[in-house]
Structures are given as structure tokens and as C-alpha cells.
C-alpha angles and dihedrals in degrees: 000000000000124000105190109197100167127040118195106209098178124108121251116276092044093102096282096146090053089046090052091053092045094051091049091049093056094046100263095115173180087033118201111232130169088263089063090068088072093075092030107047089149088075095059093081089054090061091047088053089053089049089056089054095252124145112261133189101243089188088063093043093054100030108154094016133102098190142023129212136170125013137357093029096048091063090062100037092129095051091046090050089051088055093046104029095174094056122116118235123218115194106198109203137183139182102288095229092051091044092054093046091051095045092047092051095045124023095020093044088049091052093049095045091048091051089054092045091241103127112129135213129010101293123147112303115211115228114253093249090055093049090049092051092048091051094050098041103039110022104028100034112022094040097024090229088295103103090121087066098083099198092049093048092050090049089055090049093050093043092053092050093049091049091054091051091049098046106038116078108253094236090057097046133085118184103205142182115203092229088067090075127193106338103074094043095046093045091048093049095039098240134127120266109252120238090228121090118266111264116250107188143162104028115181096267093049090050094050092048093047094053098035099246105172119241096249096048 
């Protein structure tokens, strides 16, 4: 039985991996991130069902988790909030130009290199059902197979962020930049600020190395 207390509504490459680690460090975890589909590929079809507009059991989707960040959850932030109406929503944001540059160099480069069969090393290989879900949800639907068109992709990014701000009650929403560190999150969630440094994880180069994206891709 899931009890989702925090919903991350921000797109990937807005510091979501760091946000996952931060939430878990202050007791608001485990937090479901795209990477968590690797050990749970059986949950990928649930997100595709949601994408088709079907009713899904969010308790089953997030079984064992107390929060969700990144894709695929951010696409369905409003439906998840309807299922857990007392949850707090964190919209992680970033300068749109920097967001696009990071996404292009990481998740999009990974998708393109994988399609060409050029991934290197023995990094984590996503199960086929996860790769298929990512393709349908992110590349084909969210970005309408037009992510390579920078202006269009940034428009999608900005439009999503504005929709979150317009649809989530102000008292339940924190608009947050990862560089702000602990204070806004801890104040918003009503927890003490840890003594440890805020986690800053998964920069572009670390991502590319982890998943074997070749240097020229």
C-alpha cells in the first residue's frame, strides 16, 4: 500500500536525482525515480495505461514508495495528486536553455545512441518494456517526436511548468531550484535541515559514463 507524500512535478534534468536523494535523506522516501523502473519493469505498463487515459491503481504503481520524482511520474502529477490529495508537490525548475542542453546531452543522447546500437561498456541496461515506455511517454507523446527542435522542446518544458503552477493549490506547491539546497524543501515539508551537505548527483558527464554514451554522441 503506497502513501505518496511528495510528488515531484518537474521534468527530468532539473535535479531530480539529487531531489530523490534529498527526500530520502530527510525521511520522505523511498522516492520513485525513472531509475527505479530498472528493478521494477512490471510497473512500466501501468504508466502506459495512464498515458492512454485508463484508470490505474496508483497504490500498485508506487507500492513501497513515499514520493515520486522525475519521469514518468511528473507527467501524471495531477492524477497522482487526485489520488493523494494531501501530498505536497515540488516543481523542480531550471533555466530552460540549460535544461535543454543537459537533456540533449544526456537522456536524448542516450536514446539516440541506443537506437544506433552504440552504447559502450557494461552499464545498466534498461529492460525492453521500460525503453518502450520511455519512448512512448517522453519522446513520442510529451515532445511529439520533436525534441531535436530546441524551441519546441523548450516551449513544452515551459508550458508544463506553467500548468503545474496553475493547477496545484499554492499552499501545496513549492517551486524549487536544486541550487537552493536544503532550506526551502525542509521548510516546505516541516522537517529539520540535515547537518550533511545537500546531495548533488547525476551531472551530465556522470550520466553519460554510467549509461555508456559514447563521446561523440
